[in-house]
N, C-alpha and C positions, 0 to 999 in steps of 0.2 A: 197243215191248216194253221192259220194264225189270224189275228185281228188286223185288218187292213186300215179301218178307220171307224170313227164314231159316226152314227147317223143321227142328225138332230143335235140339239143343245146338250151340253154336259149337265150332269146333275147339279153341280154348284151354280151354273147359270140359271137353273130352274129353281134355285133356292134351297137345295138340299145341302145342309151344312153338317149334318150329324153322321152321314154315311149309312143311314138306315132309310128304308123305303125309297131308294133311288134307282128306279128302273132305267134301263138304257138299251139302245139298239146298236149293234155293230155289224159292219159288213166284213166278211171274212175273205181271205186271199183266194179262196176257191169260188167266190161269187155268192155263197150262201150268207145267211144272216143269223146272228146269235142275239138272243134277248135275255136281259136280266129282268125278271119280274117275280111276282108273288105266285108261288105254286098253288094252283087251285084245282089240281087234278082230281082229288077225292070228291070235291064238291060238284065239279062240272062234267066229269066223265059220264055220269048217268044221264046228263042233259044233252049229250051230243045228238044232233039230228040224224035221221036215217041217211045212210051213205057216208057218214063221217066215222073215222076210226082212229085209234091211237095204239101204237106199238108199245110193248112193255118198257122200252127204252125212252119213250117220249113222255113229256109232261105238258099239261095245259098251264100256261102262265098268263097272268094279268099284268098289263101295263096301263097306266092311266091315259086318258084321252089326250091330255096335253103333250105327253111324250110322243105319241104317234103323229099328232097334228104337226108338231115342230119338226119331226123327222121327214115328213112328206116331201118337202122340197129337196132333200138329200137322197131320196130313193130313186134310183135310175128307172127310166121308162122301159128299158130293155136290158 
C-alpha cells in the first residue's frame, strides 16, 4: 500500500503555510483513501448514531468543509 495521488488541492494551495492544521485526502494504490485530519475520536465516539461502529484501530477524524468540497471533483464515481 502506498499513496497514489492527492485528492483535491494541496494544503499550500489552500493557504496553509505553517504545516499545521493542513488536512489532506489521498488515494492509495489499493483504491482506498487516507485522510489527514484532526483526531476527534474521544469527542465524537459517544455521538455515533445507532448502527455505526468503530474498531479499536480506527479513529474519527475531522477535515474542514473546504478540503472535502475541493476534493469532490477528484473522487472517482466508481
